[in-house]
C-alpha positions, 0 to 999 in steps of 0.5 A, a space after each residue: 321568112 317571107 323575102 319582105 321581112 328579110 329586107 326590113 331585117 338586113 335594112 335595119 341591121 345595116 342602119 344599126 350598124 353604118 354611123 348616123 349622119 346626113 350621108 348615111 344611105 343605109 338609114 336613108 335605105 330603111 326609112 324609105 323601105 318603111 315609107 313605100 312599104 308600109 307608109 298607108 299604115 303606119 307614120 314615117 320614123 323620119 318625117 322632114 319638110 325641107 322647104 320649111 326647115 329652111 323657111 324656118 332657118 332663115 326666118 325672125 327665129 333663126 331656128 333649126 329642125 332636127 332630124 333622125 339624118 342630121 342632128 349630130 352633124 347639126 349639134 357640131 357644125 358651129 363648133 371651132 376645131 379649137 374651141 375651148 368655150 362651148 358653144 351652146 344649143 337650145 333645143 325644143 322637144 315638143 310635138 302634136 296630138 300624136 306625142 304631146 296630146 295638143 297640150 304643146 302650143 302654148 310652150 311652142 308659141 313662147 319659145 317661138 317668141 322667145 327666138 325671135 328676140 334671142 336671134 336679135 342679139 347680137 351673139 345670139 345662141 343656137 336654137 334648135 326643135 325637134 317634133 317627137 311626132 315627125 321623128 319618132 325615132 329619134 325622140 325615141 332613141 334619146 328618150 326624150 320627151 315632149 315640153 322639155 328644154 334640152 341644152 347642149 354644150 358643144 365642144 370638139 370631139 372627143 370633148 364630153 358634152 353636158 347636156 341640161 334640161 329643164 321641163 316647160 309647164 304645158 300650162 303657165 310657159 311663157 317667152 320670158 320664162 324661157 329668156 330668163 332661163 337663158 339669161 341666168 345660165 343652167 343653174 336651174 336646170 337638170 344634168 342629164 347622166 343618164 344611160 340614153 345620154 345621146 353621146 356619152 350614155 353606155 345606151 349609145 355607147 354600145 351602139 343600142 341607141 338607134 336600134 332602140 329607137 326603132 324598137 320603142 317606136 314599133 312598139 307604139 305603133 304596132 297593135 298587139 295582135 300584130 305582134 301575136 299574128 308575127 309570133 304565130 308566122 315565125 313560130 309555125 316557119 320554124 315547126 315546118 323547118 323542123 317537120 322537113 330537116 327531120 331525117 325519115 325513120 330507116 326503111 326495113 329491108 325488103 323481105 323482112 316481113 316474110 322471114 
C-alpha cells in the first residue's frame, strides 16, 4: 500500500477516535490532507466560509452556520450549566444543486424571512443552518435529508436531548408556515428516535457516526470504476506480499542426483 494511502487511513482513524469539536486537530488535519491531495478531483467534506458565517450571525437573521467542527459546541453554547428548561435550536438542513438539486431555494428564502422576524422578539429562539453541499459528512453522519427542519431541545450534559423533525414542502413553504411551527410548539413534528440521533443513537454511542459520515460521502463522490481500481491494487498487493513471504522449496543435497 502506498504511503499516501497509509497516511489517509491513519488520519481518518485518528479523526474517528478523537473527540469532535472545534479543537480537534485530527479532524482538521485529515480534512486538510483530503483538500490538498484530492481537492482538484472531489469536493471538500467540510467547506466553511468563516467571514460569510460571521456576517450571517451578525445580520438581521442572527443565524448560525453549522459545520462538522462546530456543531456540538454551538448547540451547547447558550445552555446554562444549571438549566432545567431546554434551550431551543431551530436548524434548517438545506443544500444547493448537488444535495438538493436546486429545490431548496424557496424553503431557504422562507427560512431566512422567518429568522429575521424571530430575531426581533424579546427572547428569540436560536436559529441555525446547514448546507449539505458544504457539509456532506455532517449531513451523512446525521442521515439528514435536505428541506428538513430540526429542533433541538438542549439541556446541560448528560441530560437526554430531544430532537423533533419536520420535512418542509419545497414548493409551497412560506415564512408564515415556519413561524406557525415555532409559535405553536413541536406537536406537529416527529420525535427523532432513530439510530442516527446525533446524541443518543446507537451509531453515535458506538463511535460510528463520523466514520460512516466519511464513508457515505466517499461512496457518493468516488465513481464505481475507482473502487474497482482500488480493489485491484489491494488484491495485487496482497498477492505480491504472499508470493514474497512464501518459503523457497528445499534444495536437494549436492550429488544426490548422481547417486
